[in-house]
Structures are given as structure tokens and as C-alpha cells.
C-alpha positions in Angstrom: 0.1 -0.1 -0.1 2.9 2.2 1.0 4.8 1.3 -2.2 2.0 1.8 -4.3 1.5 5.8 -2.6 4.6 6.9 -3.3 4.4 5.1 -6.6 1.7 7.2 -7.6 3.2 10.6 -6.0 6.6 10.1 -7.6 4.7 9.9 -11.3 3.0 12.7 -10.4 5.7 15.2 -9.2 6.8 13.5 -12.7 4.0 14.7 -14.4 4.2 18.2 -12.5 7.7 18.7 -14.2 6.5 17.5 -17.7 3.7 20.2 -17.3 6.0 23.0 -16.3 8.8 22.1 -18.8 5.5 22.1 -21.8 4.5 25.5 -20.4 8.5 27.0 -20.3 7.4 29.8 -23.1 4.7 30.9 -21.4 5.7 31.0 -17.8 9.1 33.1 -19.4 6.9 35.7 -20.9 4.7 36.0 -17.5 7.6 36.5 -15.0 9.1 38.9 -17.8 5.7 40.8 -17.7 5.7 40.8 -13.8 9.3 42.1 -13.7 8.5 44.9 -16.2 5.5 45.9 -15.0 5.4 48.5 -11.6 3.2 48.6 -8.8 -0.1 47.0 -8.6 0.0 45.7 -12.1 3.3 43.7 -11.1 1.4 42.3 -7.9 -1.6 41.4 -10.2 0.3 39.7 -12.7 2.2 38.2 -10.5 -0.3 36.9 -8.2 -2.5 35.6 -11.5 0.9 33.8 -12.8 1.3 31.3 -9.7 -2.5 30.9 -9.5 -2.9 30.3 -12.8 0.4 27.8 -12.6 -1.4 26.0 -9.2 -4.6 25.3 -10.9 -2.8 24.4 -14.2 -0.6 21.9 -12.2 -3.7 20.3 -9.5 -5.9 19.9 -13.0 -3.1 17.5 -14.5 -5.6 14.7 -14.1 -9.0 16.3 -15.8 -6.7 17.1 -19.0 -4.6 13.4 -19.2 -6.0 11.6 -22.3 -7.7 8.3 -21.1 -8.0 5.0 -23.6 -11.0 3.9 -24.4 -11.3 0.7 -26.1 -8.0 -0.2 -25.6 -6.6 3.0 -27.7 -5.8 6.2 -26.8 -8.7 9.1 -27.7 -6.7 12.0 -29.7 -7.9 15.3 -28.3 -6.6 18.4 -30.3 -5.2 21.3 -28.9 
């Protein structure tokens, strides 16, 4: 039971790293925007970046393609 839980957590962490790398250019743009803005615009952009990243990573399971009938369903993005 503990082995299975550790394996699930490990796979989730690997998935988080993959998703973050897939978003790397978007995150670079948002970080640059945060650094170039001033005042409340900088705070709002930084907070929005962190919240969006957290929601994106927490909803990995909803976006994952699940096999139906033995073949993976293709989803265009």
C-alpha cells in the first residue's frame, strides 16, 4: 500500500515537471511581464501567474487522455 502511494506521488511529480516544461515559454513571458511592470500591475500579474500555474498543475488529471476501448483517444489542442 505504501509502495503504491509513493509510486503515485512520484508519477505525479514527474507529470508536474513535464507540464511545467511544456509551459516554459509562457511562464518566461509572464515572469518578464511581472518584472517589467511596476506597482499594483506587477503584484496582480505575479499573483495571477502563481494562481494560474497552481490551478494548471492541480488539474493535470482532468486533461490527461484516457484510453477508451484499448486505444488512446486523440484530442486536438
